[in-house]
N, C-alpha and C positions, 0 to 999 in steps of 0.2 A: 683515205679511203679511195680516192681517185687513182693513185698509182696501182692499186690492187685491181681495179676495174680495167685499166689499160692493159695490164699484164694478162688478164683473163681473155680480153678481146684478141690479143696477139696470138695466144695459144689456141683459141678457138678458130681463128682465121687460118692459122698454119695447119691445123689438123684437118680442117675441111678441105684445104687445097691438097693435102697429102692423100686424102681419101679419093679425091677426084682423079688424081694422077695414078693411083694404085700403087704408089711406091711406099714402101716401108723400109726403113734402114735396119738391117741386122736383126731379123727375127722379132719384129715388133717393138724394137727399141726406138725411141725417138731421137732425133738428132739434137745435138747440143743447142741449136738455135731454137728448137721447140720447147726447151725447158722453161719452167716457170721462173720468172724473174722475181727475186726477193724484193719486197717493198723496201723503200729507204727506211733506215732506222730512225725512230722517233727520238726527239730530244727528251732528255730527262725532265720529268715534271718537277717544278719547284713548289714545295708545299707552301700553302698560304698560312700566314700567322693566324692562329685561332684566338679569338677574343671571347673568353668565357665570361659569363655573367658574374661569377665569383670574383674574378680578377678586377672587373670594373667596380663591383661592390666594395671590394677591399680598398681600392684607391679612394672611393668616395668616403668610406668610413674613416680612413686615415686622415683625410682632409677635415672631416667633421670633428674627429677627436682633437685635432690641432686647434680648430676654432674654439672648442669648448675649453681646452687648456688655456688658450689666450684670454678668453673671457674670465675664467676663474682668476688668472693672474692679475688682470685689470681690476676685478672686484676686490681682491685682497689688497692691492696697492691703494685703491680708493679708500678702503676701510682704515688702513694704517694712516693715510693722510688725514682722514677725518678725525681719528683718535688723537693724532698729534695736534691738530688744530684745536680740538676740544680741551686738551691739557693746557695748551697755551692760554686759551680763554679763561680757564679756571684759575691759572696762576695770576693772570691780570686781574681777575675779580678779587682774588685773595689780597693782592697788593693794594687794590683800591679800598677794600673794606678795612684793611689794617690802618690805612691813612685816615679814613673817615671815622672809624670807631675808636678813637683815642679816648680813654676814660677821662671824663670830666666830672668835677664836683657838682652836686645838685645845688640849685639855688636855695637860699634860705627862705623859709616861709615868712610871711608878713605877720608879726605878732601885734602890730598896732591895730589891725582890723580883725578881731576875733571871729571865729566861725559861729554863726547862729543858724541852726537849721530852720528852714521855712516849713510852714504847714502845707500839706499837699492840697491841691485844688480839686482833686478827684473826689467823687462821692464814695463813701465807704460801702462795701458790699453788704447786702441784706441776707442774713442767714436764713436758710429754709429748713423746715422740719423734714426728716425723712419719712417716706410713706411706707408704713409697715403693712398696709392692707393691699393685697394683690387684686388687681382689677378682675372683674368677673370673666371677661373673655380670655384671660391668660391663665386661669386656674385649670387644674386637671379635674376630671369628673369626680374622683374620690374626694378631692379637697372642697369641691362645691357643696357636697353634702354636709361637711362640717361647717361651712359658711352658712348654709341654709338653716342649720340647726339654730343659729343665732336668730334672734327675733327682730332683725332689721337694723336700721341705722342707729337706733338708740344704743344697741349693744356695741356698735363700732365706735361711737363717740365716747363710750365708757373706757375704751382701751387707753392706757396711759401713754403719754407722749415721751419722747426721749429725755426731755428736761425732767419730767416727773420721775422717770426711771432713775436718772442719775441722783436726784434728790433723795429718792428712797434708798439707794445704795449708800449714800453718805450717812443717812440716819441710822441704817442698820449697822454700820461700822463704827458709828460714834464719832465721826470726823467733824460734824457740824456743831 
């Protein structure tokens, strides 16, 4: 920008001096010394390398994909090693069991001391009669009326027990 300003100053300075002297060269033409000097040619610009976000992201993604592939390879290798180790352990276990579990004859029982069962020391259980009468607070309203129709506890005592019922069945069938 500075060379351009210098050239303008020269031209303005010379034209003002020409006007003061009243001289013009050749019908208003300017002298070759009064011509504008061309500014020096600029050097060619060198383009700057662009760094696009997509390119940076692609490099990071490739690095990440490589890490994931490496992890998967290590995991696969670890699994194969673990399976191999487990197979070896199973084979060792089978060999050990085969040595330990050799079929042997059972010992002969002692016949000189015969088996005599002992009587149990526990008390026998006491059987209970089932309750066929439904408690009053558990009955439905319609059933209460039928229970109320009975004339109290004497009627309930007259109901046959399970033992009496089974005896009656045996008598009816003629089994007794």
